N, C-alpha and C positions, 0 to 999 in steps of 0.2 A: 313870277317874273314875266315881264312883257317880252314878246318875241323879238323885238328890235332893239332891246336894251344893250346887248353886247355885239351889235352888228359891226361896229367900227373898231373892235378890239384887236390889237396886234397880237399875233401868236408867235411861238418859237419859229415856226416855218417862215414867217415874214423876215425875221432877223437873219435866219440862215440863208435865205435866198439873196438878201442884200449882201451878206458876207461873201457868198459865192460869186456874185457879180463883181464886187470890188477885188476879190482875189484873182478872178479871171482877167480883169483889166490890168492888174498889177503884173501878172505873169506875162501877158501879151506885151506890156511895155518893156519888161526886162528882156524878153526874147527878140523883139522886133526893132526896138529903137537903138540908135548908136550914140546918142548924146549921153554923157555920164550923168548929167543933171536929171534928165528924164528917167534914167535907170534908177537913180536914187529915189526919185519921187515914186516910181513904181514899186520899189521895195517898201516904202512907207505905206502905200496902199495895201500891200500884202500884210504888213504888220497890223494895220488898222482893221483889216478884215478878220484877222485872228482875234483881235481885241473885242470886236463886236460879237463874235461867236462865243468867246469865253464869258463876256458879260451877260449875254442872253441866257446861256446855260446856267450861269450862277443865279440869275434872277428867277428863272422858271423852276429851278430845282431847290430854291430857297437855301442856297449854300453860300458861305462866305469865301470859300477857297478859290472859286473862279474870279472873284473880285480881286483877291490878292495876286493871282497870276496876271490879271490885267494891269494892275499897278506896276508889277515887276516888268512886264513886257513894255509898258510905256517908258519906263526908266531905261531899259535896254535900247529901245528905239531912239530915245533922245541921245544916248551915247553914240549910237551908230551914225546918226546924222552929224554930230559934231566931228567924229573921226572921219567920216566920208567927205565932208566938206573941207576939212583940213588936207586930206589927201588930194582932193580935186584942185584946191588952190596951189598946192605944191607941184602937181603934175602940169597944171596950166602954165605956171611960171617957167618950168623947165622945157616943156614941149610946145607951148603956144597953141594947144588944141584941147578940146574936150570931147573928141569923138573916139569911141572905143576902137574902131578899125585902124586908126593911126597910132594906137598905143599898144601894139602887139609885142613890143620888146620892153624888157625892164631896164636895160642899160641905156644911159642917156647920151 
């Protein structure tokens, strides 16, 4: 084999670093932002970072179980987005705001 043949090959470490960066950005968005829309997008980043990790482990371990978990996780994330947006629309209609700091009470 030539020495430079696999020079540009992606390894499991590359995928895990990408997943860690996305996870960190998502956690920072959840903790630091006050807009509910940004918080929901940050949660999606966290879910997608987990999906990248599971898919990478599944591929590199030649196992189908990680792929099944990824499909299940994508389904759960889609349901979370639908429910989250429905709650967001309802809260906005009642309170006229989407900022977490102004939504500290449940009673309307």
